Jmol script that loads the backbone (N, CA, C; Angstrom):
load data "model"
ATOM      1  N   MET A   1       5.715  -6.632  24.966  1.00  0.00           N
ATOM      2  CA  MET A   1       5.341  -7.327  23.586  1.00  0.00           C
ATOM      3  C   MET A   1       5.554  -8.704  23.725  1.00  0.00           C
ATOM      4  N   ARG A   2       4.948  -9.982  23.278  1.00  0.00           N
ATOM      5  CA  ARG A   2       4.774 -11.057  23.413  1.00  0.00           C
ATOM      6  C   ARG A   2       5.828 -11.350  22.414  1.00  0.00           C
ATOM      7  N   GLU A   3       6.758 -12.551  22.472  1.00  0.00           N
ATOM      8  CA  GLU A   3       7.680 -13.075  21.691  1.00  0.00           C
ATOM      9  C   GLU A   3       6.825 -13.919  21.020  1.00  0.00           C
ATOM     10  N   LYS A   4       7.233 -14.181  19.462  1.00  0.00           N
ATOM     11  CA  LYS A   4       6.621 -15.198  18.639  1.00  0.00           C
ATOM     12  C   LYS A   4       7.556 -16.080  18.132  1.00  0.00           C
ATOM     13  N   ASN A   5       7.813 -17.132  18.305  1.00  0.00           N
ATOM     14  CA  ASN A   5       8.701 -18.276  17.894  1.00  0.00           C
ATOM     15  C   ASN A   5       8.323 -18.688  16.549  1.00  0.00           C
ATOM     16  N   LEU A   6       9.073 -18.194  15.647  1.00  0.00           N
ATOM     17  CA  LEU A   6       8.715 -18.570  13.991  1.00  0.00           C
ATOM     18  C   LEU A   6       8.781 -19.862  13.723  1.00  0.00           C
ATOM     19  N   THR A   7       9.586 -20.613  14.505  1.00  0.00           N
ATOM     20  CA  THR A   7      10.135 -22.123  13.714  1.00  0.00           C
ATOM     21  C   THR A   7       9.047 -23.120  14.598  1.00  0.00           C
ATOM     22  N   GLU A   8       8.129 -22.690  15.347  1.00  0.00           N
ATOM     23  CA  GLU A   8       7.322 -23.700  15.895  1.00  0.00           C
ATOM     24  C   GLU A   8       5.793 -23.459  15.545  1.00  0.00           C
ATOM     25  N   GLY A   9       4.999 -24.552  15.581  1.00  0.00           N
ATOM     26  CA  GLY A   9       3.616 -24.143  14.962  1.00  0.00           C
ATOM     27  C   GLY A   9       3.215 -24.352  13.693  1.00  0.00           C
ATOM     28  N   GLY A  10       1.945 -23.826  13.165  1.00  0.00           N
ATOM     29  CA  GLY A  10       1.651 -24.270  11.926  1.00  0.00           C
ATOM     30  C   GLY A  10       2.068 -23.039  11.027  1.00  0.00           C
ATOM     31  N   ILE A  11       2.721 -23.670   9.677  1.00  0.00           N
ATOM     32  CA  ILE A  11       3.209 -22.896   8.917  1.00  0.00           C
ATOM     33  C   ILE A  11       2.113 -21.774   8.238  1.00  0.00           C
ATOM     34  N   ARG A  12       0.908 -22.122   7.944  1.00  0.00           N
ATOM     35  CA  ARG A  12       0.084 -21.244   7.523  1.00  0.00           C
ATOM     36  C   ARG A  12      -0.117 -20.080   8.377  1.00  0.00           C
ATOM     37  N   LYS A  13      -0.397 -20.375   9.566  1.00  0.00           N
ATOM     38  CA  LYS A  13      -0.862 -19.529  10.559  1.00  0.00           C
ATOM     39  C   LYS A  13       0.379 -18.255  10.655  1.00  0.00           C
ATOM     40  N   THR A  14       1.570 -18.952  10.902  1.00  0.00           N
ATOM     41  CA  THR A  14       2.748 -18.413  11.069  1.00  0.00           C
ATOM     42  C   THR A  14       3.136 -17.219   9.864  1.00  0.00           C
ATOM     43  N   MET A  15       2.880 -17.834   8.505  1.00  0.00           N
ATOM     44  CA  MET A  15       2.982 -17.006   7.583  1.00  0.00           C
ATOM     45  C   MET A  15       1.961 -16.033   7.595  1.00  0.00           C
ATOM     46  N   LEU A  16       0.836 -16.042   7.614  1.00  0.00           N
ATOM     47  CA  LEU A  16      -0.289 -15.120   7.748  1.00  0.00           C
ATOM     48  C   LEU A  16       0.086 -14.085   8.520  1.00  0.00           C
ATOM     49  N   ILE A  17       0.443 -14.505   9.828  1.00  0.00           N
ATOM     50  CA  ILE A  17       0.735 -13.169  10.880  1.00  0.00           C
ATOM     51  C   ILE A  17       1.934 -12.717  10.328  1.00  0.00           C
ATOM     52  N   PHE A  18       3.151 -13.342   9.782  1.00  0.00           N
ATOM     53  CA  PHE A  18       3.912 -12.529   9.537  1.00  0.00           C
ATOM     54  C   PHE A  18       3.864 -11.522   8.363  1.00  0.00           C
ATOM     55  N   SER A  19       3.010 -11.959   7.314  1.00  0.00           N
ATOM     56  CA  SER A  19       2.834 -11.338   6.279  1.00  0.00           C
ATOM     57  C   SER A  19       1.572 -10.057   6.101  1.00  0.00           C
ATOM     58  N   ILE A  20       1.001 -10.078   7.174  1.00  0.00           N
ATOM     59  CA  ILE A  20      -0.055  -8.837   7.013  1.00  0.00           C
ATOM     60  C   ILE A  20       0.423  -7.629   7.448  1.00  0.00           C
ATOM     61  N   PRO A  21       1.592  -7.386   8.106  1.00  0.00           N
ATOM     62  CA  PRO A  21       1.814  -5.937   8.078  1.00  0.00           C
ATOM     63  C   PRO A  21       2.306  -5.604   6.403  1.00  0.00           C
ATOM     64  N   MET A  22       2.885  -6.585   5.628  1.00  0.00           N
ATOM     65  CA  MET A  22       3.352  -6.162   4.520  1.00  0.00           C
ATOM     66  C   MET A  22       2.356  -5.984   3.746  1.00  0.00           C
ATOM     67  N   ILE A  23       1.344  -7.010   3.723  1.00  0.00           N
ATOM     68  CA  ILE A  23      -0.009  -6.771   2.735  1.00  0.00           C
ATOM     69  C   ILE A  23      -0.796  -5.210   3.031  1.00  0.00           C
ATOM     70  N   LEU A  24      -0.731  -4.969   4.523  1.00  0.00           N
ATOM     71  CA  LEU A  24      -1.073  -3.535   4.782  1.00  0.00           C
ATOM     72  C   LEU A  24      -0.535  -2.597   4.126  1.00  0.00           C
ATOM     73  N   GLY A  25       0.874  -2.515   4.274  1.00  0.00           N
ATOM     74  CA  GLY A  25       1.735  -1.495   3.595  1.00  0.00           C
ATOM     75  C   GLY A  25       1.466  -1.376   2.280  1.00  0.00           C
ATOM     76  N   ASN A  26       1.391  -2.569   1.341  1.00  0.00           N
ATOM     77  CA  ASN A  26       1.133  -2.464   0.148  1.00  0.00           C
ATOM     78  C   ASN A  26      -0.053  -1.902  -0.210  1.00  0.00           C
ATOM     79  N   ARG A  27      -1.022  -2.396   0.394  1.00  0.00           N
ATOM     80  CA  ARG A  27      -2.511  -1.596   0.065  1.00  0.00           C
ATOM     81  C   ARG A  27      -2.594  -0.078   0.277  1.00  0.00           C
ATOM     82  N   LEU A  28      -1.947   0.296   1.258  1.00  0.00           N
ATOM     83  CA  LEU A  28      -1.864   1.712   1.283  1.00  0.00           C
ATOM     84  C   LEU A  28      -1.034   2.451   0.709  1.00  0.00           C
ATOM     85  N   GLN A  29       0.083   1.835   0.060  1.00  0.00           N
ATOM     86  CA  GLN A  29       0.768   2.190  -1.172  1.00  0.00           C
ATOM     87  C   GLN A  29      -0.103   2.517  -2.272  1.00  0.00           C
ATOM     88  N   GLN A  30      -0.708   1.438  -2.698  1.00  0.00           N
ATOM     89  CA  GLN A  30      -1.660   1.035  -3.797  1.00  0.00           C
ATOM     90  C   GLN A  30      -2.706   2.545  -3.786  1.00  0.00           C
ATOM     91  N   ILE A  31      -3.251   2.570  -2.667  1.00  0.00           N
ATOM     92  CA  ILE A  31      -4.220   3.607  -2.352  1.00  0.00           C
ATOM     93  C   ILE A  31      -3.725   5.027  -2.539  1.00  0.00           C
ATOM     94  N   TYR A  32      -2.388   5.166  -2.311  1.00  0.00           N
ATOM     95  CA  TYR A  32      -1.834   6.423  -2.401  1.00  0.00           C
ATOM     96  C   TYR A  32      -1.606   6.812  -3.677  1.00  0.00           C
ATOM     97  N   ASN A  33      -0.941   5.670  -4.687  1.00  0.00           N
ATOM     98  CA  ASN A  33      -0.479   5.782  -5.759  1.00  0.00           C
ATOM     99  C   ASN A  33      -1.583   6.396  -6.735  1.00  0.00           C
ATOM    100  N   ILE A  34      -2.923   5.516  -6.548  1.00  0.00           N
ATOM    101  CA  ILE A  34      -3.949   5.470  -7.225  1.00  0.00           C
ATOM    102  C   ILE A  34      -4.562   7.205  -7.197  1.00  0.00           C
ATOM    103  N   ALA A  35      -4.576   7.780  -5.883  1.00  0.00           N
ATOM    104  CA  ALA A  35      -4.965   9.019  -5.746  1.00  0.00           C
ATOM    105  C   ALA A  35      -4.124   9.984  -6.099  1.00  0.00           C
ATOM    106  N   ASP A  36      -2.860   9.821  -5.974  1.00  0.00           N
ATOM    107  CA  ASP A  36      -1.687  10.602  -6.597  1.00  0.00           C
ATOM    108  C   ASP A  36      -1.992  10.800  -8.396  1.00  0.00           C
ATOM    109  N   THR A  37      -2.196   9.642  -8.831  1.00  0.00           N
ATOM    110  CA  THR A  37      -2.526   9.498 -10.121  1.00  0.00           C
ATOM    111  C   THR A  37      -3.707  10.367 -10.656  1.00  0.00           C
ATOM    112  N   MET A  38      -4.994  10.280  -9.996  1.00  0.00           N
ATOM    113  CA  MET A  38      -5.918  10.820 -10.059  1.00  0.00           C
ATOM    114  C   MET A  38      -5.902  12.263  -9.923  1.00  0.00           C
ATOM    115  N   GLY A  39      -5.039  12.755  -8.838  1.00  0.00           N
ATOM    116  CA  GLY A  39      -4.844  14.254  -8.766  1.00  0.00           C
ATOM    117  C   GLY A  39      -4.093  14.712  -9.991  1.00  0.00           C
ATOM    118  N   HIS A  40      -3.161  14.028 -10.592  1.00  0.00           N
ATOM    119  CA  HIS A  40      -2.492  14.563 -11.436  1.00  0.00           C
ATOM    120  C   HIS A  40      -3.326  14.866 -12.806  1.00  0.00           C
ATOM    121  N   TYR A  41      -4.131  13.866 -13.286  1.00  0.00           N
ATOM    122  CA  TYR A  41      -5.027  13.920 -14.031  1.00  0.00           C
ATOM    123  C   TYR A  41      -6.029  15.223 -13.993  1.00  0.00           C
ATOM    124  N   ALA A  42      -6.552  15.160 -12.718  1.00  0.00           N
ATOM    125  CA  ALA A  42      -7.531  16.285 -12.620  1.00  0.00           C
ATOM    126  C   ALA A  42      -6.714  17.401 -12.595  1.00  0.00           C
ATOM    127  N   ASP A  43      -5.513  17.648 -12.184  1.00  0.00           N
ATOM    128  CA  ASP A  43      -4.788  19.147 -12.745  1.00  0.00           C
ATOM    129  C   ASP A  43      -4.754  19.016 -14.114  1.00  0.00           C
ATOM    130  N   ILE A  44      -4.456  18.276 -15.010  1.00  0.00           N
ATOM    131  CA  ILE A  44      -4.503  18.395 -16.281  1.00  0.00           C
ATOM    132  C   ILE A  44      -5.424  18.730 -17.153  1.00  0.00           C
ATOM    133  N   CYS A  45      -6.447  18.305 -16.548  1.00  0.00           N
ATOM    134  CA  CYS A  45      -7.735  18.349 -17.213  1.00  0.00           C
ATOM    135  C   CYS A  45      -8.528  20.007 -16.678  1.00  0.00           C
ATOM    136  N   ILE A  46      -8.287  20.356 -15.182  1.00  0.00           N
ATOM    137  CA  ILE A  46      -8.876  21.315 -14.830  1.00  0.00           C
ATOM    138  C   ILE A  46      -8.036  22.891 -15.165  1.00  0.00           C
ATOM    139  N   MET A  47      -6.607  22.761 -15.027  1.00  0.00           N
ATOM    140  CA  MET A  47      -5.816  23.725 -15.365  1.00  0.00           C
ATOM    141  C   MET A  47      -5.713  24.054 -16.985  1.00  0.00           C
ATOM    142  N   PRO A  48      -5.959  25.370 -17.403  1.00  0.00           N
ATOM    143  CA  PRO A  48      -5.607  25.631 -18.781  1.00  0.00           C
ATOM    144  C   PRO A  48      -4.319  25.550 -18.979  1.00  0.00           C
ATOM    145  N   ARG A  49      -3.880  25.188 -20.456  1.00  0.00           N
ATOM    146  CA  ARG A  49      -2.415  25.476 -20.718  1.00  0.00           C
ATOM    147  C   ARG A  49      -2.368  26.883 -21.166  1.00  0.00           C
ATOM    148  N   ARG A  50      -0.993  27.115 -20.725  1.00  0.00           N
ATOM    149  CA  ARG A  50      -0.899  28.382 -20.983  1.00  0.00           C
ATOM    150  C   ARG A  50       0.193  28.460 -22.370  1.00  0.00           C
ATOM    151  N   VAL A  51      -0.345  29.497 -23.259  1.00  0.00           N
ATOM    152  CA  VAL A  51       0.638  29.276 -24.511  1.00  0.00           C
ATOM    153  C   VAL A  51       1.657  30.517 -24.401  1.00  0.00           C
ATOM    154  N   ALA A  52       2.919  29.875 -24.795  1.00  0.00           N
ATOM    155  CA  ALA A  52       3.934  30.902 -24.518  1.00  0.00           C
ATOM    156  C   ALA A  52       4.092  31.860 -25.899  1.00  0.00           C
TER     157      ALA A  52
END
end "model"
wireframe off; spacefill off
backbone 0.3
color backbone group
């Protein structure tokens, strides 16, 4: 793997390259949370309530 010196070069490009994995991880987490929430509400709507 090629080493990247973060103290040299343009700051915008360096910060963008550095932040891409964090941005992608955040997006995946948001997608998971949305799917989980939709599944939770679908279970509430589909499953009949049991009366004790």
